[in-house]
N, C-alpha and C positions, 0 to 999 in steps of 0.2 A: 504494500500500500504506500503510495507516495505521500509526502508530508502535507501538501495543501489540502488534498481531498480527505485525508485521514483526520486532520485537525478540524476541518469544517464539519466532518461527520460526527465527531465527538461533541461539538457545540450544538449541532442541529438535532442530535439524538435525544436531547433533553425534551424536545417538543413533540416527540413521536412515542406514543404509548407502546410499550414492548421493547422498543429500541433503547429506552432509558435503562432498562434492566440488563439488556444484553451488551450494553456499551462497553463495559470493562472487559468482558470475555472476548468480544470481537477485537478490541484494541490490543489486548494481550496476545491473542492468537496471531495477529498480523505483525507482531514484533514492534509495536509502538513503545518507545521508552516511557517508563512510568512517570517521570517528571513532566514530560510533555503532556501525557494523558491527564495528570492531576491539574495542570495549569489550564488546559482547555476545557476540562470537565467543570472546574470552578467558574470559568468564564461563561460556560453554557448555563450553569446554575444561576449565576448573577443575572443573565439575560432573562431566564425563565421567571425568576422572582420579580424582576423589574416589570416584566410584561403583566403578570397577574396583579401586582400591586397597583400599577397604573390603571388597569381596567377596573379594578375594584374602587379606586379613588374616583375615577370619572363617573362610575355608576352611582356612587354615593352622593356626588355633587349634584347629579340630576334629579335624584329622588327628593321630593319636598319634605318628607317626614323622616329622612335618613339621618345618619350620624352628623351630617353637616347642615342641619336645618337652621342653626343659629345664624348662618350667613345671609338668610333671607329676611331677617328682622331689620 
């Protein structure tokens, strides 16, 4: 597995159910160095958390009785 596609695969695997669990096995089987895997797995996790936190925040800001209802006063 070449470096650009394998690192992108590790990051994107966070967003695909099933691939997230198999991510480490596939990376290890393909010979990806563990440090590179850890860095890009952490980067993928940060993107994943950022996406869901942003979506939740935007949803809460639109809901009139949500957690952010005091901004409408």
